[in-house]
Structures are given as structure tokens and as C-alpha cells.
VMD Tcl script that builds the backbone (N, CA, C; Angstrom):
set m [mol new atoms 243]
animate dup $m
set s [atomselect $m all]
$s set {name element resname resid chain x y z} {
  {N N UNK 1 A 11.359 28.010 14.494}
  {CA C UNK 1 A 10.917 26.743 15.027}
  {C C UNK 1 A 10.671 25.776 13.868}
  {N N UNK 2 A 10.996 24.518 14.082}
  {CA C UNK 2 A 10.839 23.494 13.062}
  {C C UNK 2 A 9.783 22.489 13.492}
  {N N UNK 3 A 8.885 22.164 12.574}
  {CA C UNK 3 A 7.906 21.108 12.812}
  {C C UNK 3 A 8.415 19.816 12.195}
  {N N UNK 4 A 8.440 18.755 12.991}
  {CA C UNK 4 A 8.810 17.424 12.511}
  {C C UNK 4 A 7.623 16.499 12.735}
  {N N UNK 5 A 7.416 15.589 11.801}
  {CA C UNK 5 A 6.301 14.654 11.888}
  {C C UNK 5 A 6.858 13.246 12.051}
  {N N UNK 6 A 6.336 12.546 13.052}
  {CA C UNK 6 A 6.838 11.237 13.453}
  {C C UNK 6 A 5.974 10.127 12.873}
  {N N UNK 7 A 6.635 9.093 12.351}
  {CA C UNK 7 A 5.952 7.878 11.928}
  {C C UNK 7 A 6.756 6.696 12.452}
  {N N UNK 8 A 6.070 5.687 12.924}
  {CA C UNK 8 A 6.734 4.509 13.480}
  {C C UNK 8 A 6.035 3.243 13.015}
  {N N UNK 9 A 6.761 2.145 13.093}
  {CA C UNK 9 A 6.200 0.808 12.878}
  {C C UNK 9 A 6.612 -0.042 14.067}
  {N N UNK 10 A 5.696 -0.899 14.501}
  {CA C UNK 10 A 5.955 -1.780 15.639}
  {C C UNK 10 A 5.736 -3.234 15.242}
  {N N UNK 11 A 6.307 -4.133 16.008}
  {CA C UNK 11 A 6.159 -5.561 15.772}
  {C C UNK 11 A 4.847 -6.043 16.388}
  {N N UNK 12 A 3.744 -5.706 15.734}
  {CA C UNK 12 A 2.431 -6.060 16.234}
  {C C UNK 12 A 1.955 -5.056 17.263}
  {N N UNK 13 A 0.734 -5.244 17.741}
  {CA C UNK 13 A 0.144 -4.345 18.722}
  {C C UNK 13 A 0.913 -4.442 20.039}
  {N N UNK 14 A 1.499 -3.329 20.486}
  {CA C UNK 14 A 2.269 -3.312 21.725}
  {C C UNK 14 A 3.642 -3.942 21.619}
  {N N UNK 15 A 4.079 -4.269 20.409}
  {CA C UNK 15 A 5.376 -4.918 20.207}
  {C C UNK 15 A 6.527 -3.933 20.159}
  {N N UNK 16 A 7.704 -4.476 19.912}
  {CA C UNK 16 A 8.924 -3.663 19.841}
  {C C UNK 16 A 8.882 -2.693 18.663}
  {N N UNK 17 A 9.560 -1.569 18.838}
  {CA C UNK 17 A 9.710 -0.587 17.771}
  {C C UNK 17 A 10.544 -1.201 16.647}
  {N N UNK 18 A 10.044 -1.102 15.415}
  {CA C UNK 18 A 10.747 -1.633 14.244}
  {C C UNK 18 A 11.396 -0.513 13.444}
  {N N UNK 19 A 10.659 0.590 13.242}
  {CA C UNK 19 A 11.223 1.685 12.459}
  {C C UNK 19 A 10.702 3.016 12.977}
  {N N UNK 20 A 11.476 4.051 12.676}
  {CA C UNK 20 A 11.119 5.399 13.087}
  {C C UNK 20 A 11.507 6.361 11.966}
  {N N UNK 21 A 10.617 7.308 11.715}
  {CA C UNK 21 A 10.886 8.349 10.728}
  {C C UNK 21 A 10.455 9.691 11.308}
  {N N UNK 22 A 11.261 10.704 11.068}
  {CA C UNK 22 A 10.937 12.090 11.396}
  {C C UNK 22 A 11.161 12.892 10.126}
  {N N UNK 23 A 10.149 13.634 9.709}
  {CA C UNK 23 A 10.263 14.379 8.453}
  {C C UNK 23 A 9.672 15.773 8.586}
  {N N UNK 24 A 10.189 16.663 7.763}
  {CA C UNK 24 A 9.557 17.951 7.499}
  {C C UNK 24 A 9.722 18.189 6.004}
  {N N UNK 25 A 9.446 19.353 5.525}
  {CA C UNK 25 A 9.529 19.594 4.094}
  {C C UNK 25 A 10.928 19.585 3.520}
  {N N UNK 26 A 11.947 19.665 4.379}
  {CA C UNK 26 A 13.317 19.811 3.894}
  {C C UNK 26 A 14.254 18.694 4.309}
  {N N UNK 27 A 13.980 17.995 5.400}
  {CA C UNK 27 A 14.878 16.952 5.889}
  {C C UNK 27 A 14.086 15.739 6.324}
  {N N UNK 28 A 14.809 14.626 6.410}
  {CA C UNK 28 A 14.164 13.388 6.856}
  {C C UNK 28 A 15.170 12.518 7.604}
  {N N UNK 29 A 14.653 11.820 8.595}
  {CA C UNK 29 A 15.417 10.824 9.345}
  {C C UNK 29 A 14.610 9.540 9.279}
  {N N UNK 30 A 15.263 8.440 8.906}
  {CA C UNK 30 A 14.562 7.156 8.832}
  {C C UNK 30 A 15.543 6.038 9.158}
  {N N UNK 31 A 15.184 5.204 10.108}
  {CA C UNK 31 A 16.005 4.044 10.449}
  {C C UNK 31 A 15.114 2.868 10.819}
  {N N UNK 32 A 15.660 1.686 10.658}
  {CA C UNK 32 A 15.008 0.432 11.021}
  {C C UNK 32 A 15.826 -0.193 12.135}
  {N N UNK 33 A 15.136 -0.691 13.152}
  {CA C UNK 33 A 15.801 -1.247 14.332}
  {C C UNK 33 A 15.833 -2.764 14.345}
  {N N UNK 34 A 16.909 -3.297 14.910}
  {CA C UNK 34 A 16.971 -4.727 15.206}
  {C C UNK 34 A 15.988 -5.014 16.345}
  {N N UNK 35 A 15.384 -6.197 16.317}
  {CA C UNK 35 A 14.527 -6.587 17.428}
  {C C UNK 35 A 15.098 -7.850 18.061}
  {N N UNK 36 A 14.659 -8.135 19.286}
  {CA C UNK 36 A 15.185 -9.269 20.028}
  {C C UNK 36 A 14.640 -10.615 19.558}
  {N N UNK 37 A 13.402 -10.658 19.138}
  {CA C UNK 37 A 12.784 -11.930 18.768}
  {C C UNK 37 A 12.454 -12.004 17.300}
  {N N UNK 38 A 11.402 -12.741 16.995}
  {CA C UNK 38 A 10.938 -12.876 15.621}
  {C C UNK 38 A 9.814 -11.875 15.368}
  {N N UNK 39 A 9.631 -11.549 14.091}
  {CA C UNK 39 A 8.540 -10.665 13.725}
  {C C UNK 39 A 7.208 -11.415 13.809}
  {N N UNK 40 A 6.166 -10.695 14.188}
  {CA C UNK 40 A 4.821 -11.252 14.133}
  {C C UNK 40 A 4.532 -11.616 12.671}
  {N N UNK 41 A 3.765 -12.680 12.418}
  {CA C UNK 41 A 3.532 -13.111 11.027}
  {C C UNK 41 A 3.011 -12.003 10.109}
  {N N UNK 42 A 2.031 -11.219 10.561}
  {CA C UNK 42 A 1.497 -10.162 9.708}
  {C C UNK 42 A 2.570 -9.121 9.408}
  {N N UNK 43 A 3.367 -8.763 10.395}
  {CA C UNK 43 A 4.437 -7.782 10.220}
  {C C UNK 43 A 5.486 -8.317 9.249}
  {N N UNK 44 A 5.858 -9.581 9.406}
  {CA C UNK 44 A 6.857 -10.194 8.521}
  {C C UNK 44 A 6.389 -10.182 7.061}
  {N N UNK 45 A 5.102 -10.390 6.859}
  {CA C UNK 45 A 4.568 -10.465 5.502}
  {C C UNK 45 A 4.285 -9.100 4.882}
  {N N UNK 46 A 3.827 -8.146 5.694}
  {CA C UNK 46 A 3.330 -6.885 5.143}
  {C C UNK 46 A 4.181 -5.648 5.408}
  {N N UNK 47 A 5.001 -5.673 6.432}
  {CA C UNK 47 A 5.776 -4.482 6.797}
  {C C UNK 47 A 7.252 -4.630 6.428}
  {N N UNK 48 A 7.863 -5.711 6.852}
  {CA C UNK 48 A 9.311 -5.892 6.658}
  {C C UNK 48 A 9.724 -5.767 5.189}
  {N N UNK 49 A 8.979 -6.338 4.234}
  {CA C UNK 49 A 9.411 -6.227 2.829}
  {C C UNK 49 A 9.459 -4.798 2.289}
  {N N UNK 50 A 8.751 -3.859 2.903}
  {CA C UNK 50 A 8.734 -2.491 2.348}
  {C C UNK 50 A 9.613 -1.510 3.121}
  {N N UNK 51 A 10.315 -1.980 4.151}
  {CA C UNK 51 A 11.155 -1.061 4.928}
  {C C UNK 51 A 12.381 -0.598 4.158}
  {N N UNK 52 A 12.914 -1.437 3.295}
  {CA C UNK 52 A 14.017 -1.083 2.389}
  {C C UNK 52 A 15.263 -0.550 3.084}
  {N N UNK 53 A 15.552 -1.063 4.267}
  {CA C UNK 53 A 16.745 -0.635 4.983}
  {C C UNK 53 A 17.175 -1.755 5.926}
  {N N UNK 54 A 18.474 -1.900 6.125}
  {CA C UNK 54 A 18.981 -2.901 7.059}
  {C C UNK 54 A 18.803 -2.410 8.494}
  {N N UNK 55 A 18.406 -3.295 9.397}
  {CA C UNK 55 A 18.243 -2.902 10.798}
  {C C UNK 55 A 19.569 -2.526 11.468}
  {N N UNK 56 A 19.487 -1.583 12.400}
  {CA C UNK 56 A 20.645 -1.164 13.190}
  {C C UNK 56 A 20.310 -1.336 14.673}
  {N N UNK 57 A 21.328 -1.283 15.512}
  {CA C UNK 57 A 21.127 -1.424 16.957}
  {C C UNK 57 A 20.509 -0.155 17.544}
  {N N UNK 58 A 19.959 -0.287 18.739}
  {CA C UNK 58 A 19.380 0.875 19.425}
  {C C UNK 58 A 20.440 1.928 19.720}
  {N N UNK 59 A 21.656 1.490 20.015}
  {CA C UNK 59 A 22.734 2.432 20.300}
  {C C UNK 59 A 23.074 3.270 19.076}
  {N N UNK 60 A 23.152 2.624 17.919}
  {CA C UNK 60 A 23.446 3.346 16.676}
  {C C UNK 60 A 22.285 4.274 16.324}
  {N N UNK 61 A 21.059 3.778 16.487}
  {CA C UNK 61 A 19.886 4.619 16.250}
  {C C UNK 61 A 19.933 5.861 17.120}
  {N N UNK 62 A 20.224 5.694 18.382}
  {CA C UNK 62 A 20.276 6.817 19.324}
  {C C UNK 62 A 21.284 7.867 18.846}
  {N N UNK 63 A 22.452 7.417 18.418}
  {CA C UNK 63 A 23.486 8.330 17.937}
  {C C UNK 63 A 22.971 9.164 16.753}
  {N N UNK 64 A 22.436 8.474 15.725}
  {CA C UNK 64 A 21.992 9.175 14.521}
  {C C UNK 64 A 20.770 10.045 14.781}
  {N N UNK 65 A 19.884 9.618 15.672}
  {CA C UNK 65 A 18.708 10.422 15.998}
  {C C UNK 65 A 19.108 11.715 16.704}
  {N N UNK 66 A 19.999 11.631 17.698}
  {CA C UNK 66 A 20.460 12.844 18.383}
  {C C UNK 66 A 21.199 13.771 17.425}
  {N N UNK 67 A 21.969 13.202 16.515}
  {CA C UNK 67 A 22.667 14.013 15.522}
  {C C UNK 67 A 21.662 14.750 14.626}
  {N N UNK 68 A 20.633 14.053 14.164}
  {CA C UNK 68 A 19.598 14.668 13.332}
  {C C UNK 68 A 18.863 15.762 14.092}
  {N N UNK 69 A 18.416 15.463 15.306}
  {CA C UNK 69 A 17.669 16.449 16.090}
  {C C UNK 69 A 18.514 17.664 16.440}
  {N N UNK 70 A 19.837 17.482 16.561}
  {CA C UNK 70 A 20.738 18.582 16.861}
  {C C UNK 70 A 20.822 19.627 15.758}
  {N N UNK 71 A 20.300 19.302 14.575}
  {CA C UNK 71 A 20.303 20.250 13.461}
  {C C UNK 71 A 19.232 21.331 13.612}
  {N N UNK 72 A 18.316 21.161 14.589}
  {CA C UNK 72 A 17.182 22.064 14.726}
  {C C UNK 72 A 17.204 22.756 16.085}
  {N N UNK 73 A 16.747 24.012 16.088}
  {CA C UNK 73 A 16.555 24.733 17.341}
  {C C UNK 73 A 15.125 24.519 17.805}
  {N N UNK 74 A 14.972 23.874 18.940}
  {CA C UNK 74 A 13.666 23.699 19.563}
  {C C UNK 74 A 12.596 23.138 18.618}
  {N N UNK 75 A 12.821 21.936 18.023}
  {CA C UNK 75 A 11.820 21.384 17.117}
  {C C UNK 75 A 10.553 20.953 17.867}
  {N N UNK 76 A 9.439 21.025 17.163}
  {CA C UNK 76 A 8.182 20.488 17.666}
  {C C UNK 76 A 7.914 19.197 16.915}
  {N N UNK 77 A 7.682 18.106 17.636}
  {CA C UNK 77 A 7.457 16.800 17.008}
  {C C UNK 77 A 5.981 16.449 17.151}
  {N N UNK 78 A 5.353 16.172 16.004}
  {CA C UNK 78 A 3.945 15.792 15.972}
  {C C UNK 78 A 3.837 14.294 15.723}
  {N N UNK 79 A 2.974 13.638 16.483}
  {CA C UNK 79 A 2.734 12.198 16.327}
  {C C UNK 79 A 1.243 11.943 16.367}
  {N N UNK 80 A 0.810 10.975 15.623}
  {CA C UNK 80 A -0.599 10.556 15.607}
  {C C UNK 80 A -0.638 9.113 16.084}
  {N N UNK 81 A -1.445 8.864 17.084}
  {CA C UNK 81 A -1.482 7.487 17.601}
  {C C UNK 81 A -2.785 6.801 17.287}
}
mol reanalyze $m
mol bondsrecalc $m
mol representation Tube
mol addrep $m
């Protein structure tokens, strides 16, 4: 069994998903998503500059996420909210 740890960034409280990461000691998945509108001012100033990746569409994200998860048998994903 594989443990994966989830980290996400959102466009403000209750906003759209901006980035997603799943990691364990040996592998990592990290992508940044395109959003429909503009970033909240705090997010634009404090989050976007450190993402260091070009945004991709939800469809492309879905493809790469399923491909990454397919590398593991029955992974357990941990998230802290």
C-alpha cells in the first residue's frame, strides 16, 4: 500500500482550485490549473509567483493525475483541511 499526501492551493477562500500536489517519499505529482476568472489580489501577490509552473486545463490535469495514480496499487491519500 502507498501513502500519498495531498496539498492544494485555491483562489481565495472557497475559490477555484489553482494547484494540486500528491507526494510520498519516492514520487511526486504537481500541476497548476487554469482558472476561469482573475486571481484574488492576495493570491496573485503571494501564491502565483511561487507556483513555478504554467497552468494547464482541467482535461490535461485529469489525464496526468490518472496516469500518476495508476502507478500505485490501492493508494491511501491523506489531506489536511
